[in-house]
PALUMLO-619186 format. One record per residue: x, y, z of N, C-alpha, C in turn; residue in one letter. Coordinates in pm, whole numbers, plus 50000, padded with zeros to 5 digits. Atoms other than C-alpha are relative to their C-alpha. Layout:
<nX: X nY: Y nZ: Z caX: X caY: Y caZ: Z cX: X cY: Y cZ: Z rest: A>
...
***
This chain:
<nX: 50136 nY: 50021 nZ: 50018 caX: 30226 caY: 03497 caZ: 39195 cX: 49917 cY: 50105 cZ: 50085 rest: M>
<nX: 50055 nY: 49898 nZ: 49907 caX: 30128 caY: 03712 caZ: 39495 cX: 50000 cY: 50145 cZ: 49933 rest: L>
<nX: 49997 nY: 49884 nZ: 50078 caX: 30254 caY: 04011 caZ: 39297 cX: 49904 cY: 50033 cZ: 49882 rest: L>
<nX: 50106 nY: 50001 nZ: 50109 caX: 30039 caY: 03938 caZ: 39005 cX: 49873 cY: 50007 cZ: 50063 rest: A>
<nX: 50143 nY: 49974 nZ: 49939 caX: 29726 caY: 03907 caZ: 39220 cX: 49990 cY: 50134 cZ: 50061 rest: V>
<nX: 50023 nY: 49854 nZ: 49938 caX: 29795 caY: 04245 caZ: 39394 cX: 49990 cY: 50088 cZ: 49868 rest: L>
<nX: 50013 nY: 49893 nZ: 50123 caX: 29854 caY: 04408 caZ: 39044 cX: 49855 cY: 49991 cZ: 49935 rest: L>
<nX: 50142 nY: 50011 nZ: 50073 caX: 29536 caY: 04268 caZ: 38900 cX: 49879 cY: 50055 cZ: 50094 rest: I>
<nX: 50078 nY: 49925 nZ: 49925 caX: 29339 caY: 04363 caZ: 39204 cX: 49993 cY: 50145 cZ: 50018 rest: A>
<nX: 50001 nY: 49862 nZ: 50002 caX: 29466 caY: 04701 caZ: 39208 cX: 49961 cY: 50078 cZ: 49882 rest: G>
<nX: 50044 nY: 49935 nZ: 50136 caX: 29395 caY: 04765 caZ: 38839 cX: 49864 cY: 49965 cZ: 49959 rest: C>
<nX: 50141 nY: 50035 nZ: 50011 caX: 29048 caY: 04613 caZ: 38864 cX: 49899 cY: 50119 cZ: 49997 rest: S>
<nX: 50107 nY: 49884 nZ: 49977 caX: 28747 caY: 04853 caZ: 38825 cX: 49875 cY: 49936 cZ: 50041 rest: T>
<nX: 50124 nY: 50052 nZ: 49946 caX: 28419 caY: 04811 caZ: 38988 cX: 49902 cY: 50109 cZ: 49943 rest: N>
<nX: 50079 nY: 49922 nZ: 50048 caX: 28157 caY: 04963 caZ: 38763 cX: 49878 cY: 50043 cZ: 50065 rest: K>
<nX: 50119 nY: 49965 nZ: 49924 caX: 27892 caY: 04972 caZ: 39027 cX: 50050 cY: 50113 cZ: 50113 rest: D>
<nX: 49950 nY: 49908 nZ: 49898 caX: 28136 caY: 05180 caZ: 39260 cX: 49983 cY: 50137 cZ: 49960 rest: A>
<nX: 50023 nY: 49854 nZ: 50037 caX: 28042 caY: 05552 caZ: 39251 cX: 50058 cY: 50077 cZ: 50127 rest: Q>
<nX: 49953 nY: 49912 nZ: 49894 caX: 28204 caY: 05829 caZ: 39455 cX: 49880 cY: 50032 cZ: 50094 rest: P>
<nX: 50108 nY: 49950 nZ: 49907 caX: 28021 caY: 05939 caZ: 39766 cX: 49957 cY: 50136 cZ: 49957 rest: A>
<nX: 50053 nY: 49882 nZ: 50033 caX: 27786 caY: 06205 caZ: 39686 cX: 50024 cY: 50123 cZ: 50086 rest: P>
<nX: 49967 nY: 49880 nZ: 49915 caX: 27881 caY: 06556 caZ: 39806 cX: 49871 cY: 50049 cZ: 50046 rest: E>
<nX: 50110 nY: 49922 nZ: 49950 caX: 27654 caY: 06712 caZ: 40030 cX: 49998 cY: 50147 cZ: 49978 rest: R>
<nX: 49999 nY: 49873 nZ: 50025 caX: 27561 caY: 07045 caZ: 39908 cX: 50013 cY: 50098 cZ: 50144 rest: P>
<nX: 50006 nY: 49919 nZ: 49871 caX: 27509 caY: 07167 caZ: 40272 cX: 50154 cY: 50022 cZ: 50069 rest: E>
<nX: 49863 nY: 49990 nZ: 49952 caX: 27879 caY: 07090 caZ: 40354 cX: 50075 cY: 50111 cZ: 49922 rest: V>
<nX: 49943 nY: 49882 nZ: 50073 caX: 27974 caY: 07338 caZ: 40086 cX: 49946 cY: 50121 cZ: 50012 rest: L>
<nX: 50063 nY: 49854 nZ: 49959 caX: 27744 caY: 07609 caZ: 40217 cX: 49879 cY: 50018 cZ: 49906 rest: G>
<nX: 50110 nY: 49987 nZ: 50097 caX: 27487 caY: 07548 caZ: 39947 cX: 49873 cY: 49958 cZ: 50077 rest: E>
<nX: 50116 nY: 50029 nZ: 49930 caX: 27133 caY: 07544 caZ: 40092 cX: 49897 cY: 49992 cZ: 49895 rest: M>
<nX: 50097 nY: 50006 nZ: 50105 caX: 26838 caY: 07436 caZ: 39889 cX: 49916 cY: 50126 cZ: 49984 rest: P>
<nX: 50075 nY: 49883 nZ: 50022 caX: 26630 caY: 07718 caZ: 39746 cX: 49880 cY: 50009 cZ: 50095 rest: E>
<nX: 50122 nY: 50013 nZ: 49917 caX: 26325 caY: 07611 caZ: 39916 cX: 50013 cY: 49953 cZ: 50134 rest: D>
<nX: 49967 nY: 50028 nZ: 49858 caX: 26332 caY: 07590 caZ: 40293 cX: 49941 cY: 49841 cZ: 50026 rest: M>
<nX: 50046 nY: 50131 nZ: 49983 caX: 26318 caY: 07208 caZ: 40382 cX: 49919 cY: 49978 cZ: 50123 rest: P>
<nX: 50082 nY: 50044 nZ: 49878 caX: 26079 caY: 07056 caZ: 40647 cX: 50071 cY: 49996 cZ: 50141 rest: A>
<nX: 49911 nY: 50015 nZ: 49887 caX: 26359 caY: 06994 caZ: 40888 cX: 50093 cY: 50109 cZ: 50046 rest: D>
<nX: 49924 nY: 49876 nZ: 49954 caX: 26505 caY: 07337 caZ: 40898 cX: 49969 cY: 50044 cZ: 50150 rest: F>
<nX: 50017 nY: 49955 nZ: 49868 caX: 26561 caY: 07432 caZ: 41269 cX: 50134 cY: 50055 cZ: 50042 rest: D>
<nX: 49888 nY: 49949 nZ: 49945 caX: 26814 caY: 07627 caZ: 41477 cX: 50002 cY: 50024 cZ: 50139 rest: F>
<nX: 49993 nY: 49960 nZ: 49871 caX: 26928 caY: 07704 caZ: 41808 cX: 50111 cY: 50097 cZ: 50025 rest: L>
<nX: 49883 nY: 49901 nZ: 49958 caX: 27129 caY: 08008 caZ: 41916 cX: 49993 cY: 50038 cZ: 50147 rest: V>
<nX: 49979 nY: 49948 nZ: 49871 caX: 27264 caY: 08089 caZ: 42259 cX: 50095 cY: 50119 cZ: 49987 rest: R>
<nX: 49906 nY: 49870 nZ: 50005 caX: 27411 caY: 08415 caZ: 42326 cX: 50001 cY: 50085 cZ: 50153 rest: Y>
<nX: 49985 nY: 49923 nZ: 49851 caX: 27521 caY: 08649 caZ: 42621 cX: 50125 cY: 50059 cZ: 50005 rest: G>
<nX: 49869 nY: 49927 nZ: 49987 caX: 27818 caY: 08797 caZ: 42764 cX: 50105 cY: 49904 cZ: 50080 rest: Y>
<nX: 49907 nY: 50076 nZ: 49946 caX: 28136 caY: 08617 caZ: 42843 cX: 49955 cY: 49844 cZ: 49994 rest: G>
<nX: 50050 nY: 50141 nZ: 50001 caX: 28068 caY: 08265 caZ: 42932 cX: 49847 cY: 49978 cZ: 50043 rest: E>
<nX: 50157 nY: 49991 nZ: 49947 caX: 27712 caY: 08365 caZ: 43055 cX: 49908 cY: 50017 cZ: 49864 rest: V>
<nX: 50089 nY: 50001 nZ: 50129 caX: 27518 caY: 08277 caZ: 42736 cX: 49875 cY: 49938 cZ: 50036 rest: T>
<nX: 50119 nY: 50058 nZ: 49923 caX: 27195 caY: 08243 caZ: 42912 cX: 49881 cY: 50024 cZ: 49898 rest: K>
<nX: 50110 nY: 49972 nZ: 50094 caX: 26974 caY: 08383 caZ: 42630 cX: 50000 cY: 49888 cZ: 49879 rest: N>
<nX: 50018 nY: 50113 nZ: 50096 caX: 26834 caY: 08107 caZ: 42393 cX: 49895 cY: 50020 cZ: 49914 rest: E>
<nX: 50120 nY: 50024 nZ: 50085 caX: 26610 caY: 08090 caZ: 42087 cX: 50025 cY: 49848 cZ: 49930 rest: I>
<nX: 49975 nY: 50151 nZ: 50036 caX: 26549 caY: 07729 caZ: 42014 cX: 49869 cY: 49953 cZ: 49923 rest: N>
<nX: 50133 nY: 50053 nZ: 50107 caX: 26299 caY: 07622 caZ: 41699 cX: 50008 cY: 49866 cZ: 50003 rest: T>
<nX: 50022 nY: 50152 nZ: 49989 caX: 26388 caY: 07250 caZ: 41771 cX: 49893 cY: 49988 cZ: 50104 rest: Y>
<nX: 50074 nY: 50031 nZ: 49899 caX: 26174 caY: 07277 caZ: 42089 cX: 49897 cY: 50118 cZ: 50012 rest: Q>
<nX: 50096 nY: 49878 nZ: 49973 caX: 25993 caY: 07626 caZ: 42027 cX: 50000 cY: 50066 cZ: 50136 rest: D>
<nX: 49986 nY: 49948 nZ: 49885 caX: 26120 caY: 07773 caZ: 42312 cX: 50101 cY: 50127 cZ: 50006 rest: T>
<nX: 49906 nY: 49883 nZ: 49994 caX: 26309 caY: 08113 caZ: 42412 cX: 50022 cY: 50005 cZ: 50148 rest: V>
<nX: 49947 nY: 49968 nZ: 49859 caX: 26515 caY: 08159 caZ: 42736 cX: 50053 cY: 50155 cZ: 49999 rest: V>
<nX: 49959 nY: 49854 nZ: 49974 caX: 26572 caY: 08513 caZ: 42856 cX: 50077 cY: 50025 cZ: 50106 rest: K>
<nX: 49912 nY: 49974 nZ: 49890 caX: 26859 caY: 08617 caZ: 43072 cX: 49944 cY: 50129 cZ: 50096 rest: D>
<nX: 50043 nY: 49914 nZ: 49907 caX: 26719 caY: 08807 caZ: 43363 cX: 50119 cY: 50070 cZ: 50087 rest: L>
<nX: 49870 nY: 49941 nZ: 49954 caX: 27079 caY: 08892 caZ: 43481 cX: 50003 cY: 49961 cZ: 50152 rest: I>
<nX: 49983 nY: 50028 nZ: 49841 caX: 27045 caY: 08910 caZ: 43882 cX: 49880 cY: 49908 cZ: 50025 rest: M>
<nX: 50114 nY: 50086 nZ: 49974 caX: 26710 caY: 08713 caZ: 43863 cX: 49981 cY: 49877 cZ: 49931 rest: N>
<nX: 50004 nY: 50139 nZ: 50075 caX: 26819 caY: 08398 caZ: 43676 cX: 49948 cY: 50011 cZ: 49855 rest: G>
<nX: 50039 nY: 49987 nZ: 50127 caX: 26645 caY: 08325 caZ: 43352 cX: 49839 cY: 49968 cZ: 50013 rest: T>
<nX: 50141 nY: 50020 nZ: 50014 caX: 26277 caY: 08300 caZ: 43225 cX: 49978 cY: 49924 cZ: 49866 rest: A>
<nX: 50013 nY: 50056 nZ: 50116 caX: 26147 caY: 08069 caZ: 42959 cX: 49849 cY: 50013 cZ: 49949 rest: T>
<nX: 50130 nY: 49973 nZ: 50046 caX: 25862 caY: 08112 caZ: 42727 cX: 49993 cY: 49902 cZ: 49870 rest: A>
<nX: 50029 nY: 50081 nZ: 50114 caX: 25701 caY: 07877 caZ: 42452 cX: 49964 cY: 50092 cZ: 49894 rest: D>
<nX: 50030 nY: 49914 nZ: 50117 caX: 25732 caY: 08061 caZ: 42125 cX: 50032 cY: 49929 cZ: 49889 rest: I>
<nX: 49975 nY: 50064 nZ: 50135 caX: 25694 caY: 07923 caZ: 41775 cX: 49991 cY: 50101 cZ: 49910 rest: T>
<nX: 50017 nY: 49908 nZ: 50112 caX: 25790 caY: 08127 caZ: 41484 cX: 49909 cY: 49948 cZ: 49889 rest: L>
<nX: 50080 nY: 50038 nZ: 50095 caX: 25562 caY: 08145 caZ: 41195 cX: 50086 cY: 49952 cZ: 49881 rest: T>
<nX: 49944 nY: 50059 nZ: 50133 caX: 25633 caY: 07979 caZ: 40857 cX: 50068 cY: 50116 cZ: 49936 rest: E>
<nX: 49936 nY: 49880 nZ: 50060 caX: 25705 caY: 08325 caZ: 40718 cX: 50137 cY: 50055 cZ: 50056 rest: D>
<nX: 49873 nY: 49982 nZ: 49918 caX: 25938 caY: 08412 caZ: 40985 cX: 50115 cY: 49910 cZ: 49985 rest: E>
<nX: 49895 nY: 50122 nZ: 50007 caX: 26121 caY: 08084 caZ: 40957 cX: 50059 cY: 50009 cZ: 49842 rest: M>
<nX: 49962 nY: 49983 nZ: 50140 caX: 26130 caY: 08141 caZ: 40581 cX: 50105 cY: 50120 cZ: 49992 rest: R>
<nX: 49915 nY: 49856 nZ: 49993 caX: 26280 caY: 08502 caZ: 40633 cX: 50141 cY: 49954 cZ: 50056 rest: S>
<nX: 49857 nY: 50034 nZ: 49935 caX: 26553 caY: 08359 caZ: 40867 cX: 50083 cY: 49919 cZ: 49908 rest: I>
<nX: 49922 nY: 50081 nZ: 50095 caX: 26643 caY: 08069 caZ: 40635 cX: 50055 cY: 50076 cZ: 49871 rest: Y>
<nX: 49944 nY: 49932 nZ: 50112 caX: 26679 caY: 08309 caZ: 40343 cX: 50135 cY: 50080 cZ: 50040 rest: E>
<nX: 49882 nY: 49921 nZ: 49937 caX: 26931 caY: 08520 caZ: 40557 cX: 50105 cY: 49903 cZ: 50009 rest: R>
<nX: 49904 nY: 50098 nZ: 49985 caX: 27103 caY: 08202 caZ: 40648 cX: 50075 cY: 49955 cZ: 49870 rest: M>
<nX: 49968 nY: 50049 nZ: 50113 caX: 27113 caY: 08086 caZ: 40310 cX: 50097 cY: 50103 cZ: 49920 rest: R>
<nX: 49929 nY: 49905 nZ: 50049 caX: 27251 caY: 08437 caZ: 40189 cX: 50145 cY: 50013 cZ: 50059 rest: G>
<nX: 49886 nY: 49992 nZ: 49945 caX: 27554 caY: 08416 caZ: 40430 cX: 50065 cY: 49861 cZ: 49998 rest: I>
<nX: 49928 nY: 50145 nZ: 50001 caX: 27621 caY: 08045 caZ: 40343 cX: 50043 cY: 49929 cZ: 50133 rest: R>
<nX: 49972 nY: 50052 nZ: 49861 caX: 27583 caY: 07935 caZ: 40701 cX: 50052 cY: 49885 cZ: 50007 rest: I>
<nX: 49976 nY: 50132 nZ: 49975 caX: 27608 caY: 07580 caZ: 40630 cX: 50150 cY: 49976 cZ: 49940 rest: M>
<nX: 49886 nY: 50025 nZ: 50057 caX: 27950 caY: 07634 caZ: 40451 cX: 50119 cY: 50036 cZ: 50099 rest: G>
<nX: 49871 nY: 49954 nZ: 49895 caX: 28300 caY: 07740 caZ: 40602 cX: 49987 cY: 50134 cZ: 50019 rest: K>
<nX: 49989 nY: 49860 nZ: 49945 caX: 28302 caY: 08043 caZ: 40808 cX: 50120 cY: 50018 cZ: 50079 rest: L>
<nX: 49896 nY: 49955 nZ: 49909 caX: 28586 caY: 08217 caZ: 40954 cX: 49970 cY: 50096 cZ: 50125 rest: E>
<nX: 50070 nY: 49922 nZ: 49874 caX: 28503 caY: 08333 caZ: 41307 cX: 50104 cY: 50034 cZ: 50100 rest: L>
<nX: 49885 nY: 49951 nZ: 49908 caX: 28851 caY: 08360 caZ: 41482 cX: 50069 cY: 50105 cZ: 49943 rest: V>
<nX: 49924 nY: 49868 nZ: 50063 caX: 28989 caY: 08701 caZ: 41429 cX: 50163 cY: 49984 cZ: 50013 rest: S>
<nX: 49849 nY: 50028 nZ: 50005 caX: 29367 caY: 08694 caZ: 41330 cX: 50060 cY: 50100 cZ: 50082 rest: L>
<nX: 49948 nY: 49881 nZ: 49918 caX: 29412 caY: 09023 caZ: 41520 cX: 49996 cY: 49951 cZ: 50158 rest: K>
<nX: 49992 nY: 50046 nZ: 49855 caX: 29511 caY: 08901 caZ: 41880 cX: 50054 cY: 50105 cZ: 50079 rest: Q>
<nX: 49935 nY: 49920 nZ: 49916 caX: 29647 caY: 09075 caZ: 42177 cX: 49922 cY: 50106 cZ: 50040 rest: G>
<nX: 50094 nY: 49906 nZ: 49958 caX: 29338 caY: 09291 caZ: 42253 cX: 49881 cY: 49945 cZ: 50063 rest: C>
<nX: 50102 nY: 50066 nZ: 49942 caX: 29072 caY: 09195 caZ: 42482 cX: 49874 cY: 50105 cZ: 50034 rest: A>
<nX: 50104 nY: 49912 nZ: 49958 caX: 28727 caY: 09345 caZ: 42543 cX: 49918 cY: 49920 cZ: 50115 rest: V>
<nX: 50065 nY: 50047 nZ: 49876 caX: 28547 caY: 09301 caZ: 42894 cX: 49869 cY: 50088 cZ: 50017 rest: V>
<nX: 50048 nY: 50131 nZ: 50030 caX: 28250 caY: 09206 caZ: 42901 cX: 49987 cY: 49987 cZ: 49839 rest: P>
<nX: 50011 nY: 50025 nZ: 50141 caX: 28238 caY: 09040 caZ: 42556 cX: 49874 cY: 49901 cZ: 49984 rest: Y>
<nX: 50119 nY: 50085 nZ: 50049 caX: 27947 caY: 08882 caZ: 42359 cX: 50064 cY: 49860 cZ: 49944 rest: Q>
<nX: 49953 nY: 50142 nZ: 50038 caX: 27963 caY: 08512 caZ: 42281 cX: 49866 cY: 49948 cZ: 49952 rest: E>
<nX: 50112 nY: 50058 nZ: 50058 caX: 27726 caY: 08314 caZ: 42059 cX: 50048 cY: 49855 cZ: 49960 rest: D>
<nX: 49984 nY: 50144 nZ: 50058 caX: 27683 caY: 07934 caZ: 41973 cX: 49874 cY: 49981 cZ: 49938 rest: S>
<nX: 50113 nY: 50036 nZ: 50096 caX: 27459 caY: 07810 caZ: 41694 cX: 50000 cY: 49858 cZ: 49974 rest: W>
<nX: 50018 nY: 50119 nZ: 50060 caX: 27322 caY: 07490 caZ: 41586 cX: 49896 cY: 49992 cZ: 49895 rest: R>
<nX: 50092 nY: 50001 nZ: 50122 caX: 27167 caY: 07468 caZ: 41246 cX: 49966 cY: 49878 cZ: 49932 rest: I>
<nX: 50019 nY: 50129 nZ: 50080 caX: 26991 caY: 07169 caZ: 41079 cX: 49928 cY: 50037 cZ: 49872 rest: T>
<nX: 50038 nY: 49991 nZ: 50117 caX: 26919 caY: 07166 caZ: 40702 cX: 50007 cY: 49855 cZ: 49929 rest: V>
<nX: 49992 nY: 50122 nZ: 50077 caX: 26825 caY: 06861 caZ: 40505 cX: 50078 cY: 49873 cZ: 50077 rest: N>
<nX: 49943 nY: 50111 nZ: 49923 caX: 26934 caY: 06609 caZ: 40780 cX: 50135 cY: 50045 cZ: 50049 rest: G>
<nX: 49869 nY: 49967 nZ: 49981 caX: 27278 caY: 06783 caZ: 40807 cX: 49994 cY: 50113 cZ: 50111 rest: F>
<nX: 49992 nY: 49883 nZ: 49896 caX: 27362 caY: 06987 caZ: 41127 cX: 50138 cY: 50041 cZ: 50012 rest: T>
<nX: 49884 nY: 49916 nZ: 49994 caX: 27632 caY: 07251 caZ: 41158 cX: 49991 cY: 50083 cZ: 50128 rest: R>
<nX: 49984 nY: 49922 nZ: 49891 caX: 27761 caY: 07397 caZ: 41477 cX: 50099 cY: 50105 cZ: 49980 rest: N>
<nX: 49911 nY: 49887 nZ: 50003 caX: 27924 caY: 07737 caZ: 41510 cX: 50006 cY: 50071 cZ: 50141 rest: W>
<nX: 49972 nY: 49917 nZ: 49892 caX: 28047 caY: 07954 caZ: 41781 cX: 50106 cY: 50108 cZ: 49977 rest: S>
<nX: 49923 nY: 49888 nZ: 50023 caX: 28206 caY: 08293 caZ: 41798 cX: 50004 cY: 50086 cZ: 50125 rest: W>
<nX: 49971 nY: 49902 nZ: 49883 caX: 28353 caY: 08534 caZ: 42068 cX: 50036 cY: 50140 cZ: 49961 rest: S>
<nX: 49958 nY: 49879 nZ: 50009 caX: 28384 caY: 08891 caZ: 42080 cX: 50103 cY: 50063 cZ: 50113 rest: G>
<nX: 49899 nY: 49984 nZ: 49909 caX: 28651 caY: 08875 caZ: 42327 cX: 50123 cY: 50086 cZ: 49931 rest: E>
<nX: 49907 nY: 49935 nZ: 50070 caX: 28913 caY: 09008 caZ: 42077 cX: 49947 cY: 50119 cZ: 49941 rest: N>
<nX: 50050 nY: 49856 nZ: 50035 caX: 28878 caY: 09385 caZ: 41972 cX: 49943 cY: 49986 cZ: 49866 rest: C>
<nX: 50055 nY: 49993 nZ: 50130 caX: 28780 caY: 09279 caZ: 41627 cX: 49956 cY: 49874 cZ: 49951 rest: E>
<nX: 50070 nY: 50119 nZ: 50046 caX: 28522 caY: 09047 caZ: 41479 cX: 50036 cY: 49979 cZ: 49844 rest: L>
<nX: 49983 nY: 50037 nZ: 50137 caX: 28570 caY: 08867 caZ: 41145 cX: 49863 cY: 50052 cZ: 49940 rest: T>
<nX: 50114 nY: 49974 nZ: 50076 caX: 28332 caY: 08946 caZ: 40860 cX: 49896 cY: 49906 cZ: 50031 rest: E>
<nX: 50098 nY: 50103 nZ: 49993 caX: 28152 caY: 08618 caZ: 40906 cX: 49936 cY: 49999 cZ: 50142 rest: D>
<nX: 50056 nY: 49974 nZ: 49867 caX: 28115 caY: 08678 caZ: 41279 cX: 49921 cY: 50098 cZ: 50016 rest: A>
<nX: 50087 nY: 49889 nZ: 49999 caX: 27961 caY: 09005 caZ: 41221 cX: 49870 cY: 49956 cZ: 49929 rest: E>
<nX: 50116 nY: 50030 nZ: 50070 caX: 27722 caY: 08851 caZ: 40971 cX: 49911 cY: 49903 cZ: 50099 rest: K>
<nX: 50083 nY: 50088 nZ: 49895 caX: 27618 caY: 08593 caZ: 41248 cX: 49951 cY: 50093 cZ: 50113 rest: L>
<nX: 50055 nY: 49881 nZ: 49889 caX: 27578 caY: 08882 caZ: 41499 cX: 49867 cY: 50068 cZ: 49949 rest: L>
<nX: 50106 nY: 49939 nZ: 50075 caX: 27356 caY: 09058 caZ: 41236 cX: 49874 cY: 49911 cZ: 49994 rest: E>
<nX: 50128 nY: 50092 nZ: 50034 caX: 27149 caY: 08744 caZ: 41184 cX: 49934 cY: 49973 cZ: 50129 rest: L>
<nX: 50053 nY: 50034 nZ: 49886 caX: 27117 caY: 08666 caZ: 41549 cX: 49919 cY: 50135 cZ: 50065 rest: R>
<nX: 50090 nY: 49870 nZ: 49976 caX: 26984 caY: 09052 caZ: 41624 cX: 49885 cY: 49987 cZ: 49912 rest: N>
<nX: 50115 nY: 49995 nZ: 50077 caX: 26750 caY: 09000 caZ: 41342 cX: 49904 cY: 49899 cZ: 50065 rest: F>
<nX: 50091 nY: 50104 nZ: 49953 caX: 26601 caY: 08679 caZ: 41484 cX: 49948 cY: 50065 cZ: 50157 rest: I>
<nX: 50047 nY: 49949 nZ: 49869 caX: 26607 caY: 08840 caZ: 41845 cX: 49883 cY: 50102 cZ: 49996 rest: A>
<nX: 50105 nY: 49899 nZ: 50029 caX: 26406 caY: 09137 caZ: 41711 cX: 49868 cY: 49941 cZ: 49974 rest: D>
<nX: 50130 nY: 50062 nZ: 50030 caX: 26139 caY: 08901 caZ: 41584 cX: 49940 cY: 49944 cZ: 50113 rest: I>
<nX: 50041 nY: 50068 nZ: 49871 caX: 26125 caY: 08712 caZ: 41904 cX: 49943 cY: 50106 cZ: 50102 rest: V>
<nX: 50030 nY: 49894 nZ: 49904 caX: 26114 caY: 09044 caZ: 42105 cX: 49872 cY: 50050 cZ: 49973 rest: A>
<nX: 50130 nY: 49953 nZ: 50049 caX: 25801 caY: 09142 caZ: 41912 cX: 49885 cY: 49894 cZ: 50034 rest: G>
<nX: 50101 nY: 50105 nZ: 49953 caX: 25601 caY: 08833 caZ: 42038 cX: 49947 cY: 50026 cZ: 50127 rest: K>
<nX: 50080 nY: 49973 nZ: 49873 caX: 25345 caY: 08860 caZ: 42308 cX: 50063 cY: 49938 cZ: 50114 rest: E>
<nX: 49933 nY: 50080 nZ: 49895 caX: 25503 caY: 08574 caZ: 42495 cX: 50123 cY: 50035 cZ: 50063 rest: E>
<nX: 49874 nY: 49951 nZ: 49959 caX: 25839 caY: 08735 caZ: 42514 cX: 49970 cY: 50119 cZ: 50081 rest: Y>
<nX: 50030 nY: 49873 nZ: 49933 caX: 25689 caY: 09064 caZ: 42607 cX: 49955 cY: 49975 cZ: 50134 rest: Q>
<nX: 50042 nY: 50015 nZ: 49855 caX: 25521 caY: 08903 caZ: 42920 cX: 50100 cY: 49951 cZ: 50100 rest: A>
<nX: 49887 nY: 50023 nZ: 49901 caX: 25847 caY: 08783 caZ: 43052 cX: 50043 cY: 50108 cZ: 50084 rest: L>
<nX: 49959 nY: 49890 nZ: 49917 caX: 25985 caY: 08970 caZ: 43344 cX: 50121 cY: 50081 cZ: 49938 rest: P>
<nX: 49882 nY: 49910 nZ: 50051 caX: 26245 caY: 09256 caZ: 43265 cX: 50118 cY: 49958 cZ: 50067 rest: E>
<nX: 49862 nY: 50034 nZ: 49929 caX: 26617 caY: 09185 caZ: 43346 cX: 50042 cY: 50110 cZ: 50082 rest: A>
<nX: 49956 nY: 49893 nZ: 49916 caX: 26766 caY: 09367 caZ: 43628 cX: 50157 cY: 49958 cZ: 50042 rest: E>
<nX: 49868 nY: 49999 nZ: 49987 caX: 27124 caY: 09450 caZ: 43678 cX: 50085 cY: 50018 cZ: 49876 rest: G>
<nX: 49902 nY: 50000 nZ: 50112 caX: 27418 caY: 09423 caZ: 43423 cX: 50122 cY: 49923 cZ: 50011 rest: G>
<nX: 49871 nY: 50086 nZ: 50011 caX: 27737 caY: 09259 caZ: 43320 cX: 50123 cY: 50095 cZ: 49997 rest: Y>
<nX: 49874 nY: 49891 nZ: 49997 caX: 28068 caY: 09447 caZ: 43417 cX: 50111 cY: 49930 cZ: 49930 rest: D>
***
């Protein structure tokens, strides 16, 4: 009798049950139009000293002054700037699967760049990080580096950023 109940339960169908919808963001697809909740944060710098930060969640930018700590400015990117950044992120499928760890090991660069990212699109947040410690960046890491440089150039053109103190010193 127990066997019959298990067989019947296992073979029954529930017409109301539907598979969980696939989130396009998980697969790397981003909506063509930039959603209202699109935001990102990128921290970058040398080695474990990732003191530079561009944060659209809080509309702030942190500049690494090296020997003199950091300086923070309130900077809001325009709608057009955000749309331009969104399009670049969409183009590299930043919400999809990225290969950021180089398969080529055994070679080290000092000092090396390091980035960490948090991106939100349509209620889904993706986190990424990459390091230039190995001698060779993956293609995806190079794309993130280009994207970060594009964003940093936009920020560097802002009056609020230009009013921040100059960095002194360097990283060895």
